[in-house]
C-alpha positions in Angstrom: -9.0 9.0 -13.3 -7.3 8.0 -10.1 -5.9 11.3 -9.1 -9.4 12.9 -9.4 -10.9 10.1 -7.4 -8.4 10.6 -4.5 -8.9 14.4 -4.6 -12.7 14.0 -4.4 -12.3 11.5 -1.5 -10.2 14.1 0.4 -12.8 16.8 -0.4 -15.5 14.5 0.8 -13.9 14.0 4.2 -13.1 17.7 4.5 -16.8 18.6 3.8 -18.1 16.0 6.2 -15.8 17.2 9.0 -16.7 20.9 8.3 -20.4 20.0 8.5 -20.0 18.0 11.7 -17.9 20.8 13.4 -20.5 23.4 12.4 -23.6 21.4 13.4 -26.0 22.1 16.3 -25.8 18.4 17.2 -22.1 18.7 18.0 -22.9 21.7 20.2 -25.5 19.7 22.0 -23.1 16.8 22.7 -20.4 19.2 23.9 -22.9 20.6 26.4 -23.4 17.2 28.0 -21.7 17.1 31.4 -18.3 15.4 31.5 -19.6 12.7 33.8 -22.4 11.7 31.4 -22.1 8.0 30.9 -22.6 6.2 27.5 -22.8 2.4 27.6 -21.4 2.3 24.1 -20.9 4.5 21.0 -22.0 3.3 17.6 -20.0 5.2 15.0 -20.2 5.2 11.2 -16.4 5.2 10.5 -16.9 6.0 6.8 -17.5 9.6 7.8 -14.0 10.0 9.1 -12.5 10.6 12.6 -13.9 14.1 13.3 -16.1 13.0 16.2 -13.7 10.5 17.8 -12.1 13.0 20.2 -15.5 13.0 22.0 -14.6 9.5 23.3 -12.1 11.2 25.6 -14.7 13.6 27.0 -16.9 10.6 28.0 -14.0 8.5 29.4 -13.7 6.1 26.4 -16.9 4.1 26.3 -16.8 1.0 24.1 -16.7 2.0 20.4 -18.6 0.0 17.8 -17.6 1.0 14.3 -20.0 0.2 11.5 -20.5 1.2 7.9 -23.4 1.1 5.5 -20.8 1.6 2.8 -20.1 -1.6 0.8 -16.5 -2.5 1.5 -14.2 0.4 2.1 -10.6 -0.5 1.4 -9.4 1.1 4.7 -11.4 -1.3 6.8 -8.4 -3.5 7.2 -6.4 -0.6 8.6 -9.0 -0.2 11.4 -9.9 -3.8 12.2 -7.2 -6.0 10.5 -7.7 -8.6 7.9 -6.8 -8.7 4.2 -7.8 -7.1 1.0 -7.1 -9.0 -2.2 -7.0 -6.3 -4.9 -6.0 -8.9 -7.5 -9.5 -10.4 -7.3 -11.8 -8.1 -5.2 -12.8 -5.1 -7.2 -12.3 -1.7 -5.7 -15.7 0.0 -5.0 -14.9 2.8 -7.5 -14.6 0.5 -10.5 -17.4 -1.3 -12.4 -15.4 -4.5 -12.5 -16.7 -7.9 -11.5 -14.5 -10.6 -10.0 -13.9 -11.7 -13.6 -11.3 -9.0 -14.3 -8.7 -9.0 -17.1 -5.1 -8.8 -16.3 -5.0 -5.1 -17.0 -8.1 -4.5 -14.9 -6.5 -6.4 -12.0 -3.3 -4.3 -12.3 -5.4 -1.1 -12.3 -7.5 -2.4 -9.4 -4.3 -3.1 -7.4 -2.9 0.3 -8.3 -6.2 2.0 -7.2 -6.2 0.1 -3.8 -2.6 1.2 -3.3 -3.4 4.9 -4.1 -6.5 4.7 -1.9 -4.4 3.3 1.0 -1.8 6.1 0.7 
């Protein structure tokens, strides 16, 4: 159900951030000198914002956000554009673009809950 899905999504981001903050890799990056220069940062934004404060440490190099994840609904919040929940299935449902009216309603509801 939708509530369980949203709860599991929040748990996922909490687990990802906990893992990142406890990692040796983060310690290694934090030990870089403050004047270390990155030409650009390539960042998988589907893992949440836990590492983004490092941009400040390195004086805001260009950020390139990517995702190996199919089509996250929050992409439009980051880069603009439109999502059309009436005919683009949410990634959490097994619908095709040939949805029934009820499936379209549920799909729109799911996008709305996910956006909140």
